[in-house]
N, C-alpha and C positions, 0 to 999 in steps of 0.2 A: 242344289236341295236346300231348304229351310231348317234350322234346327234353332232351338231354345237353350239359352245359355241361363241355367239358374244363377241367380245372384241375390242376396240378401243384405248386402252391406255396399257401400260407395266405395270408389277407388281411393287410396292413401293418398297423401299429400307428396307430390313428386313422381308419383306412378306414371310410367310412361302411356297408360292406355287411358288415363284421364282425361286429357285434352280430346284423345279420339272419340270416347264416348260420351264426352259432352256436346262434341258438335252434331253426333247422331240425334242426341236429345232434343238440341237446339233446331235442327233440320225438322224434325217430327213434329215439334211446336210450331214451327214457322207454317209448314203444310198444312196442318190441322186449323190452324188458325184462320188462315185464307179461305179455308171452305165454310168456316163458320159465320164469317164476318159481315157476308150480306144475307145469305140464305137464313140464319138463324137470328144474328142481332139487329139486321135492318141498317147495319152503317154502310155508308157509300165508299168506294175506294176512289182516291186521287188520280186523276188520269194525266196524261201529256200525249203529244203527237210528234211523230217524227217520221221523215221521208226515209223509206227503205230503198236501198240502192236497186237498181232494175238493169239487166243487160250489162253488169260493170259499169254501170253510168251512176254518179253519185248526184243526190237531189238536195236541195235546202240550203240555208245560209247560215252562217254566225250571227249576222247582225241583219236587222231589216227584214226578217221574215214574216210573210202574212199570216196574221192570226188566223184568217179566214180559211186556209188552205186546209184541205181534207186530211191530208196524211194518214199515218198509222198510228191507232191507239195502242197504248202501253201503261199499266198500271204503276203507281208507286205508294205501295201499301206501306211498307217500311223497309229500313236497311238494318241489317245485321252485322254486328263486329264482333267476333267470339261470343263474352257474355253479356254485351251491350246491345241496345237495338234503339232505333228511331222510328215512330209511328207518326202518321200524318193525319188531321183532322181538318174538316172544312167549318167548326163553328166548335164553341165551348162546350155545348149542350152534348155534342158527339165526341169531345175529348172526355167529360167525366163520363159517360156510358162506356166508352171504349177501353178508358183506364180501368174500370171494374171489371170488365168482361177480361182484360189481359190478364190483371192480377189474378181472377180465379183460373184461368186457362194455364197460367203458369203452376198453380197449385196442382192441377192433374198430373204434371210431370215431375213433381215433388221439387220444382224451384218457387223461388220466392222473391218477388218486387220488391226493393226496399223501398218503405214508405215512411213519412215521419208520424211520430206520435208526440203528446203533448209533452213538452220537455225535451224533445229530440229534432233532429234536422231529417229532411227527406233527400236521399241521395238522388231520387229519380225528380226530375224536374220538367215543368213544361214551360214553352214559349209560344206567345202570341206574336206572328207576324203582320204586319198591316199590308195592304194593298199598294200603298204608297208611302213615301217618306212624310208628306203632310199629314197623313192621316197617324202616322206613328208618332208625330208630336203631339198632335190632338189627344192621343191616348193618355200621353203621360200627364197631362193635366187631369183625367179623370179622378177625383177623390175616393170615389167609392168602389173600385175596382178590385175586387175580392182576389188575395194572393194565393189562395188554396183552394185545391179542387179535391173535395172528399172522395176518397177510396178506401172501400172496406171500413177498416175500424181506425184508419187513420188520414194521411192527406199528402198530394203532392204539392210543390209550390212552383208559383209563377215566376219566372225570372227574365232580366232583361237581357242577361248574358252567361254563357257558361264554357268552362273550359272542356276539352275532347281531345284526347290525343295530343295534348301539347300545343293546342289553338284554340283561341277565343272565339266562339260563335256569338253574333250579336243579333238582337231582334231585328235591327233595322238592315242586317245582311251586308253591313258596310264593314270594311277591315282596319278602319282606323283605330280601334280601340287595340286589337290584335297588333298591328304595326308598331303603334305607340309602347304597347309592352314588351314587344320584342327588343326595341331599340333601347329601352332603359336596362333590359338584360345585358344587352351588347355592349352598353356604356360601361356597365359595372364590370365586365371582365377586362375592359380596356385598361380601367383603374388599377384592377388587381394585377395586370400584366405590364404595368408602368415601368417596373424596374427593369424588365426584359427588353421593352422597347426603347428605352433609354439608355442601355448598355452600349457603350462605344466599340465594344471587342466584337461584338456580333454581326455579321453580313447583314445588310439590307435586303438580300433576297430572302434570307431566312425569316426575317421580321415580318416580310411580306406574306411568306408561308404560314406562319403563325397566326398573321391575322385574318387571312380568309378560313383558316380551319377553324379558329375558334370564333371571333366577335361577329365575323359577317357570316359564317354559317347559323350561328345564334339568332343574328338578326332576320335572315332570310328562311327561316325554318316554315315550310309549308307556303312559299311564296308562288310555288307551282299554280295555285289556284287563286290567287291574290286578283282582286280587282283594283287597279292602280288608277287612282284619281290624280290630279295635277297638285293637291295639297299633299296626298302622302308620300307622291315621288318626290316632294320638295323637302318634306321631313326625313326621308331616308337619305337623301342628297346631302343633306347639313350633317346628320349624325357621320356619313361616310367621310367626308371631305375635313369634319372635325376631326376625326379620330386619325386621319392619315397625318394633316398638320401638327396632332400632338405627337405622332410616332417621329416626325421630321423635326420636331421643335421648332415650327414656324409659328411666331405667334401672330396676332391679328395686327399689330403694329407694322410688323414686317409686310403682312398681307398689304396693307393700306399705303405704305411708302413706296413699295416696290411692284405694286399693283399684280399681285400674284394671281393668277386664275385658278379655278378648279382645275382645267386641263393641264396646268403646267404643274399643280400638285400631285396630280396622278403619274405627270410623265418622271416628275423625281422618285416616286414611288416606284421604281421598275416598270413604269408604263401599265399600271395597274387599270385595268378597264372600268367603265362608269358603272355603278351599282346597279342602274335601271338595266344597262345591257346584260348583266350577270343575270338578274331575274328574267328577262326575255330568253336568254339562253337556257335556263332550267326549264321554263314555261315549253321552249320549243321541243325540247328533249321528252316532256310528258304528253305534249301533242302528238307527237310520234306514235307513242307507245299507245294512245287512245286509238288512233287511226288505224292501227294494226290488231285492234281489240276484234273479236265476234261482233257481229252487229246483235247479238242476242243480249251483250251485256251492258248494263245499265250506264257506264262511263260513256261508252259510243254512243249511244241512245241520247243522253242528257247534251252533248255536246254541241247538238243543234235542234233541239226539240221546243217544242212550243206551246203555251195553254191556249184553249179554245177562245177564252174569254177576251173581249176587246181591251185595249190597253187604255190607262186612264191618260187623260189629256195631259200634254207638257212633256218636257223633255224625260226620256226615258232613265232611269236610274243606273249608272256606270256598273257593268257586271264584269266577271272574269272574262266573259266572252270580248270584252273591249280589249282587254290587256293581249288576249290570244290574237286577235286580229289584227292588233299593233304589230306584235311580235312576228306573225307569219309574213307581213308586210315588208321585213326585212331582209327574210331568206328569199322571198319572192318578188323583186323590186316592180313596182309599177302595179301591184295587185290592190284594188280598191278594198276598203275595209267590209264592204256589205258584197263582197265577192262570194260567188256561189262555191259549194263545198266541192264540186267538180274541177274548180281551177287549181286546186292545192291536194284536196283529199289523194288522188292516185301519187302525186309525190310524196307525201306522207308515209303512205303505205308500202312503199319501197324504202326499206330501213336503210338501205346503202346509198340512196339516191337523197333520201333526206338528210342524212348524216353528212354528206357532202355538200349540200346546200346550205346547212349549218356551220360546218367548217369554214367555207367561202366566206360567209358574212363575217363569221367570227374572226379571222385573220385580218379584215378591214380594221376592227375595233382597236383603236388606239397604234395601230400599224404593226402591231406583234400578233403572230399567231403561237408561240411558244408558250404563252399562258393558258391555253386550251385545257391541258389535261388538268392542272392544278385546281383550275376553277370550276370545273365540271361538278 
């Protein structure tokens, strides 16, 4: 039965019902917004395609997917996370129109979108993502690009990058800025812990655990979805081995004189695995979770989705899928990077089989399997 609950005031700060009621409001906002988006406001909804599994058989690929394949359409209008939301538009004109409509729609539910006014900044920001890196570089040379989008009696600003949930999202969709920022933070932590790491009375195993728990975890926050290029891999390895040499009190003169390799440095530090292997280990765990999700959920659809538009000429930009394919090939030897989903998804769906495959590969990393629980 349906009942009305009379309420004239909002939930108090810290009230246990406040987050629950807020989720109901946001859900109502979302559903009514979708109804108005095309019918009343004339805005288009961005669409992608994916292959549905048929008769327990998976279709599609991580890489080298034919963009002309039919597939099943699904809409990606917005993504909501508690009191934050991301909305997708296909043009600046649509962005301006949609931002004003969203502002008005929020007001219907007693909510307010934070916009900027003269003398103040806007917490709500917009980002332009170019179809290719070349066009992204040309965009930076445009002197008359208006940095503000007018909304109601204020504005929202265009930005090249912004921080969300601890990660930095860049308009070129590369992770270089994010990784560089994380390395700087982890390096500062190494400096703050220098007295601990240099103390001769602390066991090396304890130092290794602290190193992984604080600087390494800081450097690798959000690595589950990183697109690793050779450049970013090199940056991570330089930070990683430089930090370990500092802990072991090995200077570069000793490295050059005795020809100490990075492998030997890791071996001296309790046979700690390579940082890229740690990243792939975390990505494999996340891939397994995605594979076991219901097909109606966005992460499961997006892992092998594609757009119907033809790709620009030239080599495609490195994405998280390249990193995923590289990681999957480590637990399923001989699997090509453009392998079909049906060649690995059934294994990933079986949690026990997938974890066994990960553990089998992990045991071969630097010849030790005792580190696995600590590094997960």
